[in-house]
N, C-alpha and C positions, 0 to 999 in steps of 0.2 A: 662272465660272458653268458652262461646259460640263463642267468636272471634277466639280463637285458633282452635275450632272445624271447623270453616268455612274456615280456611286456605287451607286444602286439596281440598275443592270444588273449591275455587278460582283458585288454581294452575291447577286443571283439566280443568276449563273453558279456561284459557290462553293456556293450552296445546292443546285444540281443535282448537283455533285460529291459533297457530303456525303450527299445523299439516296441517290445510287447506292451509296456505300460502306455506308450503313445497310441497304440492301436485300441487298447481298452478305453482310453479317454476319448478317442475319436468316435468309437461306437456309441459310447454313452451320450455324446453330444448329438450325434445323428439320430439316435433312437428316440430322443425326446425325454422329457422329465419322467414319464410313466411307462416308457418302453412300449407304447401302443403301436408303434410302427415296426416293432421288432419282427424280423423275418429270418429265413434260413441264412441269408448272407450275413446278418449281424451275428447269428449264433456261430457260424463258421469262423468269422473274424475273431470272436471271443476265444474260441478253442485254439486258433493259431496263436493268438497273443499269449495265452496261458502256457502253451507249449514252448514258445520262445522264452518266456520268463523262467519256467522250470528248467529248461535245458541250459540256459545261461547260468542259473543259480547252481545247478549240479556241476557244471563245468568249473565254476569258481571254487566250489567245495572240493572237487577232485584235485584242482591245482593246489589247494591248501593241504590236502592229505586224504588218504583212503578212508580213515576212520570218520572224519567229519562228513564225508559224502555218504557213508553207510548210515550214520545217525540221521542225516537229513532225509534220506530215502524213507526212513521209518517215521520220523517225527513230523515232517512237513505235510505229507498226505493225511496223517492222523489228525493234525490240527485243522486242516481244511475240511475234512469230512465230519469231524466232531462239531465244528461250527455249523455246518449244514444241518446236522442232526438237531442241534439246539433250535435252529430256525424252524425246522419241520415241526417239532413238538410245540413250539410257540404258536405256530399257525394252527395246529391241531387243537390246542387248548382254546384258541379264539373261536374256532369253528364249533367246539363243544358248547361254549357259552352262548353262541348265537343260536344254536339249535334249541337249547334249553329255554331261552328267553323268546323264542320264535322270531328272531331277527333274520331277515333275508341274508343268505350267505354271500351273494355277489358283492354288496357294498363292503362287507368284512374283508373279503379277499382283495378287493381293489385298495382298501385302506392299508392292508398289510403290505401289498406290493409297492404302494407309494412310500410308506414309512421306511421299508427296508430295501437294501440293494443286494444284488447277487443272484445266485442260481435259484434259490427257493422262491424269491420274489418273482422271478420270471415265470416259474412254474405255476405260482399262484395266479398270475395274470392269465396264463393259458387256461387254468381251471375255471376262472371266472368267465372267460370267453365261451367255453363249452357250455357252462350252465346257462349263460345268456342265450345261447343258440337252442336251448330246449333239452339238453342232455340230462339224464338222471344223474344224481350225485355219484353212485357207485361206478357207472360207466364212464363218467367224466374223470373220476379219480384214476381208474384203470388206464384210460387213454393218455393221461398226463404222466408220461414216463419220468421216473426219477423224483417225483414229489414225495411219495410215501413208500415205505417198505412193504413187502407182501403181507405181513401180519396186520399192519394198520389198514391196508386195503380190505383185507378179510373182515376186520371188525366193522369198518364202515358199511360194507355190503350187507353183512349179517344184521347189524343194527338197523339199517334202512329197511331191509326186508321184514324184520320182526317188529318194527315199530318202536325200537328202543335205541335210536341213533345217539341221543344225548348221553345216555348211561354207558353205551358202548365206547364212545369217544373218551368220556371221563375215565373209564376203567383202563383204557390203553395208556392214557397220560399218567395216571397214578402208578400203574405197574412199571412204567419205563424207568423210574428211579431205582426200584429194586433190581430189575434186570441189568441196569447200567452198572450198579455197584458190584454185582456178582461178575459181570463181564470184565470190568476193570480189574478186579482182583485176579481173575483167571489169566487175563492177558498179561498183566504185569509179571506174574510169577513165571509164566511160560517164556516170555521174552527174556527175562533174567536168566533162566536156566539155559535157554538156547545160546545167549551171548557167552555165558560162562563156559558152556560146553565147547563152543567154537574156539574160545581163548585157550582152554586147556588142551584141546586138540592141536592148536598151533604150537603151543609151548612143548607139548610132548613130541611132536614131529621134529621140532628143532633139536631137542635133547637126543632123540634117536639118531638123527642124521649127523649131528656135529659133536655133541659132548661125548656120547658113548664110544664112537670110534676113536676119538682122541684119547680117552682114558685107556682103552685097550692098547693103543700104540705106545703110550708112555710106559705102561706097565710091562709090555713086552721088551722095551729097551732097557729097563732096569732089572728085568728078570724076576719080577715079583708077580705072584698070582693075584688075580682079582678076588675080592670077597664073594662068598656064595650068593648073597643077595644081589650084588652087582652083576654077577654072571647070569642070574635069572633075568635081570632087567635087560641085559644084552640079548638073551634069547628071545624075550618078548619083543624087543625092538626089531630084531631080524624077522620075527614072525609077521609083525604088522607091516614091515617094509616089503615083504614078499607077498603077503595076502591081504593088503589093505582093502581090496575090493569087497571083502567079506563084511566090512562095516558100512558099506554104501547104503544098504536098506535101513540101517539104524539111523544114520544121519539124514536120509531122505524122509523118514518118518518125523524126525525132530523138525526139519525144515517145513514139512507140510503142516504139522500142527501149529508151528509158530506163525506161518503165513495165514492159515485159517483163523487163528485167534486175532491177529491184527485186522484182517478184513471184517471179521465179525464185530470187533470193537468199533470199527469205522462205520458199521451199519451196511456194508456192501454185500454181505453173505448172511443168509438165514438157513440155508440147507445144511443138514448134518453131513459130516464126513461119511464116506462109504463104510457101512458096517458099525456105525456108532449111534444109530438111532435108539437102540435099547438103553444107552446111557442116559438119554433125556426122555425116557418113557413117561416118567411122572409129570414132567413139564408139558409134554404133548397131551397127556390125559387131562391136565388142568385146563389147557386151552380148549380142548374139545368140550369139556363140561361147562365152561364159562359160555361158550357159544350156544350150547343146547339150553342153558338156563334162560337165555333171551327168548328162545322159542317157547319154552315152557311158561315163562311169565306172560307171553302174549297169547297163550292158549293155542299155539300152532302145533301140528303133529310133529313128533320127533323125526319122522322120515323126511320132513322138509329140512330140518336142521342138518341131518346127516347128509342129505343131498347137497346142500350148500357147502358143507365142509369137504365133501368128496370132490367138488369141482374147484374150490378156491383155496384149500389149505396149502400153505407155502412149502411144506416138506413133502417131497414126492413119495417117499416110502409110506408115510402116514396116509397120504392121499389115496394110495393104492389100497391100503387096508380099509379105509373108509368106504371106498367103492365096493369092496368085497362085502363089508357089513351092510351096505345099502342093498346089495343083491340078496343077501340073506333076509333082510326085512321085507323086501318086495316079494320074496318067496314064502312069506308067512311066519318067519321067526320073530319073536318078540324082541324089541329094540335093545333091551338090556343084555339079553343072551347074545344077540348079534355082535354088539360092541365087545363083550367079554370074550367071545369066541375068537375074534380077530385081535385080541390082546391090546385093545385100545383103552380099556379100563380093567381094573383088577376084580377078582371075585368078591373081595370085601366091598368094593365100591358098588358092584352089581347088587349085592344083598341090600345095602343101605338105600340105593335108588329105588329098588322094587318096593321096599317098605314105605319110603316117602311117597311113591306114586299111589299106594293103596290108601294113604291118609290124606292125599291131596296137598302135599307139601313139597312138591318136586323142585320148584325154583330155588327154595332155600337150601335143599339138600345138594343140588348142583353147585351152588355158590360155596357152601361150606366144604364140600369134598374137593373142589378145585383149589381153594386156599390151603387145605390140608396137604394135598399132593405137591403144591408149590413149596410149602414150608419144608416138607420132607426132602424134596429135591435140593433145596438151598442148603439145608443143614448137612445132608450127606455130601454134597459137592464141596462145601467148606471143609468138612472133616477129611475128605479124600485129598483135597489140594494141600492142606496144611501137613498131613502125614507124608504125602509124596514129596513135598518140598523138603521136609526134614530128612527123609531117607536119601533123596538124591544128593543133597548137600553133604550128608555123612559119607556117602560113597565117593564123592569128589574129594573129601578130606582124606579118606584112606588112600586114594590114588595119588594125591599130592605127597602124602607122607611116604608112600612106597617109593616114588621116584626121588624124593629128597634124600631119604636114608640110603637108597641104592647108589646115589651119586656122591654122597658125603663120606660114606665109609671108605672108598678108595683113597681119599685124601688122608684120612687118619692112618690107614695102613701104610701108605707111601711115606708119610712123615716118620712113622715108627720104625720103618725099615732103614731109613737113611740116618737116624740118630743112634 
């Protein structure tokens, strides 16, 4: 009977999915082949359609079970946004080729929007419309929300202002593969540890609430004392049952890191978590020096490059330090000293840049030091991830062994006392 009662709900869920697909099809037909008539109504209808599809899909998965729903909540958005990311960098690569070969960008954007469908194609059409209206490329890219992430918008603006737009775009496209590989590795391990942690917590809570009290009751009935290790497990169980809220900050941190990793993997977040900017200091230093290398190559003053970074750098805390360094430079301090004083570059980097400036080889020095900082960050991040992963798994193994032995010894003792 419950199965028969659930049939109308399942039909309603599939109806929501089909209705959303029908809305998408109607919008595509009404918008035309190239979406030239797309307006706010079409965009609103698309969002409503995708909400219906996602809500219906989630409801069907919840009806199938909690675990499929949780997996879908993680996997489906990741697939959607990773697909968008691939389209973004494909468009960016096409723009880079067009700039290098001096091909107008508007036909390239229109061709991309015609060939592809979806979110990025519509944003490309908006960008082409703004460029056709006379906008500059950096302003048009900034106004086209959701087309490129902040660091790509920064590279486009800096490359445009320094006269190295083609090389700036190519560098971002080439660097995306390395950053993506590291991000995938970090996200995979963090998600794995978070899922294992939640599973271990669920099993531990079940043992503490069901198994341990049952063991204690059985042994009291037979007049047999529990083993010392089991008594310790009982005490630990009672402690966590009474003071479970003490672990809330620990699980909150795990959940926050896991969510941040997933959002960063999708490309939705580029800001550092509060208080963690120092962990990515080498990476920020590399990005800063790569930007300044463009200005040095174009013969522009370093104060112009720092001013651009202070206004457009995507990480707020680094942007604040850049603004402070810019104030020091405007107050008469030499640019290397200003950046080192605000801990944007290391003292070793400062010495090498000063030497390169004296011999007139500053662009090469910026590029080499940026690559060196990035390689060191990647190697240290890989070493830390691998070591932490092994240590955490070893700790989980000890915890599992502790509970297994603590719950297995009573059975041995009970059997021995009855024979």
